[in-house]
C-alpha positions as CSV (number, residue, x, y, z in Angstrom):
1,M,0.0,0.0,0.0
2,N,1.1,3.6,-0.4
3,P,1.1,5.5,2.9
4,S,-1.2,8.4,3.2
5,R,0.2,11.8,3.6
6,I,0.3,11.1,6.7
7,I,10.1,14.1,17.1
8,A,11.3,11.9,20.1
9,P,10.3,13.3,23.5
10,A,13.2,14.9,25.3
11,F,14.3,13.1,28.4
12,A,16.9,13.9,31.1
13,L,20.2,12.2,31.3
14,A,21.9,15.0,33.2
15,A,23.1,12.7,35.9
16,L,24.6,10.3,33.3
17,T,26.1,12.4,30.5
18,A,27.2,15.9,29.8
19,L,26.0,16.0,26.2
20,P,22.5,17.4,25.4
21,L,20.2,14.7,24.1
22,F,18.0,16.0,21.4
23,A,15.4,18.6,20.5
24,A,12.2,18.9,22.5
25,D,9.6,17.0,20.5
26,P,6.8,19.3,19.3
27,A,4.7,16.3,18.7
28,T,4.5,15.4,22.4
29,T,5.9,18.3,24.5
30,P,3.2,19.9,26.7
31,P,2.7,23.6,26.8
32,A,4.8,25.6,29.4
33,P,3.0,26.6,32.5
34,A,1.8,30.2,32.6
35,T,3.8,31.0,35.7
36,P,7.3,29.4,36.0
37,V,7.8,27.6,39.3
38,A,11.5,28.4,39.3
39,A,13.8,31.0,37.8
40,T,15.3,30.0,34.5
41,P,19.1,29.6,34.9
42,A,21.4,31.7,32.8
43,P,22.3,30.1,29.5
44,V,25.7,28.4,29.4
45,P,28.0,30.5,27.1
46,R,28.6,28.7,23.8
47,V,31.9,28.4,22.0
48,A,31.8,30.2,18.7
49,P,32.6,28.0,15.7
50,T,35.7,28.5,13.8
51,L,33.7,28.2,10.6
52,A,29.9,28.5,10.7
53,N,27.2,27.3,8.2
54,V,29.7,25.7,5.8
55,P,27.7,24.1,3.0
56,Y,28.2,20.4,2.2
57,G,25.3,20.3,-0.3
58,T,22.9,22.7,-2.0
59,H,19.9,22.5,0.3
60,E,19.6,25.2,3.0
61,R,19.8,22.5,5.7
62,Q,22.9,20.9,4.3
63,V,25.3,23.0,6.4
64,L,27.7,22.4,9.3
65,D,29.7,24.2,11.9
66,F,33.4,23.5,12.5
67,Y,35.2,24.1,15.8
68,K,39.0,23.8,15.4
69,A,41.2,22.5,18.3
70,E,44.6,24.1,18.3
71,S,47.3,21.5,17.6
72,N,50.5,21.2,15.7
73,K,49.4,17.8,14.4
74,P,46.1,16.5,12.9
75,T,43.4,16.2,15.6
76,P,40.7,13.6,16.2
77,L,37.2,14.8,15.5
78,L,33.8,14.6,17.1
79,F,31.1,14.4,14.4
80,Y,27.8,15.4,16.0
81,I,24.3,14.8,14.6
82,H,21.5,16.6,16.5
83,G,18.2,14.9,17.5
84,G,14.6,15.9,17.0
85,G,13.0,12.8,15.4
86,W,14.4,13.8,12.0
87,V,11.6,16.4,11.9
88,A,13.1,19.2,14.1
89,G,16.2,20.3,15.9
90,D,19.3,22.3,15.1
91,K,23.1,21.9,15.1
92,V,23.5,24.8,17.5
93,A,20.5,24.8,19.8
94,N,20.7,21.0,20.1
95,G,24.4,20.7,19.4
96,P,27.2,19.2,21.5
97,T,29.1,20.5,24.5
98,V,32.2,21.7,22.5
99,K,34.6,23.0,25.1
100,P,35.7,19.6,26.7
101,F,36.6,18.3,23.3
102,L,38.6,21.4,22.3
103,D,40.4,21.3,25.7
104,A,41.3,17.6,24.9
105,G,42.7,18.5,21.5
106,I,39.7,17.2,19.6
107,S,38.0,19.2,16.9
108,V,34.2,19.2,16.5
109,V,31.7,19.3,13.6
110,S,28.0,19.7,14.2
111,I,25.7,19.3,11.3
112,N,22.2,20.2,10.1
113,Y,20.5,17.9,7.6
114,R,17.2,17.7,5.6
115,Y,14.2,16.9,7.8
116,S,12.3,13.8,6.8
117,W,9.1,15.8,6.2
118,Q,11.0,18.1,3.8
119,A,12.2,15.0,2.0
120,Q,8.7,13.6,1.9
121,I,7.4,16.7,0.3
122,A,10.2,16.6,-2.2
123,G,9.3,13.0,-3.2
124,V,12.4,11.3,-1.6
125,K,11.6,7.6,-0.9
126,P,11.8,6.7,1.8
127,P,12.0,10.1,3.5
128,V,14.6,8.9,6.0
129,K,17.0,8.5,3.1
130,A,17.6,12.3,3.3
131,P,18.8,12.8,6.9
132,L,20.8,9.6,6.9
133,E,22.5,10.1,3.6
134,D,23.1,13.8,4.4
135,A,25.0,12.6,7.5
136,A,27.1,10.3,5.3
137,R,27.8,13.1,2.8
138,A,28.7,15.6,5.5
139,L,31.2,13.1,6.9
140,Q,32.7,12.6,3.5
141,F,32.9,16.4,3.1
142,V,34.6,16.8,6.4
143,R,37.2,14.2,5.4
144,S,37.8,16.0,2.2
145,K,38.8,19.0,4.3
146,A,41.2,17.1,6.5
147,A,44.4,18.8,5.4
148,E,42.8,22.3,5.4
149,W,41.2,21.8,8.8
150,N,44.1,19.8,10.4
151,I,41.9,16.7,11.0
152,D,43.0,13.1,11.4
153,K,40.8,11.3,8.9
154,K,40.9,8.0,10.8
155,R,40.0,9.2,14.3
156,I,36.4,10.4,13.8
157,G,33.8,9.5,16.3
158,A,30.0,10.2,15.9
159,S,27.6,11.2,18.5
160,G,24.0,12.5,18.9
161,G,20.7,11.9,20.7
162,S,17.6,10.1,19.6
163,A,17.3,10.4,15.8
164,G,20.9,11.8,15.8
165,A,21.9,8.7,17.7
166,C,20.2,6.4,15.2
167,S,22.0,8.3,12.4
168,S,25.3,7.9,14.2
169,I,24.8,4.1,14.8
170,W,23.7,3.7,11.2
171,L,26.9,5.2,10.0
172,A,28.9,3.1,12.4
173,M,27.3,-0.1,11.3
174,H,26.9,0.5,7.5
175,N,29.5,-0.7,5.0
176,D,31.6,2.1,3.6
177,L,29.6,4.3,1.3
178,A,32.7,5.7,-0.5
179,D,32.4,5.5,-4.3
180,P,36.0,5.5,-5.8
181,K,34.6,5.5,-9.3
182,S,32.6,8.7,-8.8
183,S,33.5,11.9,-10.7
184,D,32.9,13.7,-7.4
185,P,36.1,13.6,-5.3
186,I,34.1,14.1,-2.1
187,A,32.3,10.8,-2.8
188,H,35.7,9.1,-2.8
189,E,36.0,9.7,1.0
190,S,35.2,7.0,3.5
191,T,32.1,7.0,5.8
192,R,33.6,4.6,8.3
193,L,34.0,5.7,12.0
194,W,36.6,5.2,14.7
195,C,33.8,4.9,17.3
196,A,30.3,6.1,18.2
197,A,28.8,7.2,21.5
198,V,25.1,8.0,21.6
199,N,22.1,8.9,23.8
200,G,18.7,7.3,23.5
201,A,19.4,5.6,20.2
202,Q,16.8,3.8,18.1
203,T,18.7,0.8,16.7
204,S,16.0,-0.6,14.5
205,L,13.1,0.8,12.4
206,D,11.4,-2.5,11.8
207,P,7.9,-2.2,13.3
208,Q,7.5,-5.9,13.9
209,Q,10.8,-6.1,15.7
210,L,9.9,-3.1,17.7
211,K,6.5,-4.5,18.8
212,E,8.3,-7.6,20.0
213,W,10.9,-5.7,22.0
214,T,8.5,-3.0,23.3
215,P,4.7,-3.6,22.8
216,N,3.7,0.0,22.9
217,S,6.3,1.1,20.3
218,R,5.0,4.0,18.1
219,Y,8.1,5.4,16.4
220,G,9.5,4.9,12.9
221,G,6.6,5.1,10.4
222,H,7.3,8.7,9.5
223,A,10.8,7.6,8.3
224,F,8.9,5.8,5.5
225,G,6.2,8.3,4.8
226,F,3.6,7.4,7.3
227,M,2.8,10.9,8.5
228,D,1.4,14.2,7.2
229,P,4.5,16.2,6.2
230,N,2.6,19.4,6.9
231,D,1.9,18.4,10.5
232,I,4.9,17.0,12.5
233,K,2.6,16.2,15.4
234,S,1.2,13.4,13.2
235,R,4.6,11.7,13.3
236,D,3.8,8.9,15.7
237,K,0.1,8.5,14.9
238,H,0.3,6.0,12.0
239,F,2.4,3.2,13.4
240,A,-0.4,0.6,12.9
241,E,-0.5,1.4,9.2
242,F,3.2,1.2,9.0
243,L,3.2,-2.2,10.7
244,A,0.4,-3.5,8.4
245,A,2.5,-2.4,5.3
246,R,5.8,-3.9,6.7
247,E,6.3,-6.5,4.0
248,E,6.0,-4.0,1.2
249,Y,8.6,-1.7,2.9
250,L,10.9,-4.4,4.2
251,P,13.8,-3.9,1.9
252,M,13.9,-0.2,2.8
253,I,13.4,-0.9,6.5
254,K,16.4,-3.2,6.4
255,E,18.5,-0.6,4.6
256,Y,17.9,2.1,7.1
257,S,17.8,0.1,10.3
258,P,21.2,0.2,12.0
259,I,21.1,-3.3,13.5
260,E,20.7,-4.8,10.1
261,H,24.2,-3.7,9.1
262,A,26.0,-4.9,12.2
263,S,29.2,-6.9,11.3
264,S,32.4,-8.0,12.9
265,D,34.4,-5.1,11.5
266,D,32.2,-2.4,13.2
267,P,33.8,0.2,15.5
268,P,33.4,0.3,19.3
269,I,29.9,1.5,20.4
270,Y,28.7,3.2,23.5
271,M,24.9,3.7,24.2
272,I,23.3,5.4,27.2
273,Y,19.6,5.4,28.2
274,N,17.8,7.0,31.2
275,S,15.9,3.9,32.3
276,A,16.5,0.2,32.7
277,P,15.4,-2.2,29.9
278,A,12.4,-4.5,30.2
279,L,12.1,-6.5,27.0
280,G,8.6,-7.5,26.0
281,Q,7.1,-5.0,28.4
282,E,5.5,-1.6,27.7
283,Q,7.7,1.3,28.4
284,K,7.1,4.8,29.7
285,D,9.1,6.2,26.8
286,P,9.1,3.6,24.1
287,T,10.9,5.8,21.6
288,H,14.0,5.9,23.8
289,T,13.8,2.6,25.7
290,A,17.0,0.8,26.6
291,N,15.4,-2.2,24.9
292,Y,16.9,-0.9,21.7
293,G,20.3,-0.9,23.3
294,V,20.0,-4.4,24.7
295,K,19.2,-5.9,21.3
296,L,22.0,-4.2,19.5
297,Q,24.5,-5.0,22.3
298,E,23.5,-8.7,22.0
299,K,24.2,-8.7,18.3
300,L,27.4,-6.8,18.5
301,R,28.8,-9.0,21.3
302,S,27.9,-12.1,19.2
303,L,30.1,-10.6,16.5
304,G,33.0,-9.8,18.8
305,V,32.4,-6.0,18.6
306,E,33.0,-3.9,21.7
307,C,29.7,-2.4,23.0
308,E,29.1,-0.6,26.3
309,L,25.5,-0.2,27.3
310,V,24.7,2.2,30.2
311,Y,21.4,2.8,32.1
312,P,20.5,3.1,35.8
313,G,21.7,-0.1,37.5
314,A,23.6,-1.4,34.4
315,P,26.5,-3.8,35.2
316,D,30.1,-3.2,34.2
317,V,29.8,0.5,33.6
318,K,33.2,2.0,32.7
319,H,32.1,5.4,31.4
320,H,29.3,7.5,32.9
321,G,28.8,9.7,29.8
322,T,29.4,10.1,26.2
323,D,32.0,12.9,26.6
324,G,34.4,10.8,28.6
325,Y,34.0,7.7,26.3
326,L,34.6,9.7,23.1
327,I,37.6,11.6,24.5
328,E,39.2,8.4,25.7
329,K,38.6,6.5,22.5
330,L,39.6,9.3,20.1
331,K,42.8,10.0,22.1
332,Q,43.9,6.3,22.0
């Protein structure tokens, strides 16, 4: 069937990680109270980018900010993909905490990308192709600037929250998208990563798999056109239709589900969630449940790939946030 014209709720991980998670979800965020119960704290000063709004494509959303770490040798790089359900969010407002990385001698790139609803209006099928392939193209563009920006092409780690986390894991799992035969030199660059560390990642977009893991799952249909692109609040309202049409969309679902690309040559992965997993049980926040992380960790461990999964009460926690994990891995 053809879908009718039919982001992820923000949650707090302040106790667990220094990185912001993802944009507040306009589809589910309640209105602010008329009278604040407490004074709003002063905003934390942001580091100004070395280069702002650098285009890596022709669309207005295909831009990135670059923060250069001072070094007399090529630096590792944090490649940050903001969250917002692929329908909202911004590289600055929902970007990374830059200073700890610069202080550690790690440069930073934070990207914007086409929203899935923009792709749907433009006729991109499936709509999720736009944000995910934009992330890959931005990574290739950054590598093409390695000499100019003093970047170590090998030591690039991806991070993000929610949809940005899913995009990061997809890049980490996917075979190299480099095309050495292309007439475009940027397309010759690799899309492989040194590591990835993410918050609240969705590791699959397969509706049948998600219902088995978390019965009240509702996220993912919009990635394949099951939403009204003129109303982002409709994003999670057509999951049943998506599930019913699964067989028709299965090849695309497999292409854009990170877990489907897991293999023994994948880089180390770190995932953090704000509540403990409970496979097969309904979750308070099914869009960011640690059930996603449990299933990807199981698969990666069976392949011999390093994967650290963190949630309240998790065993064998070595890193309590994405910042520390990324800095350690990128400086190795």
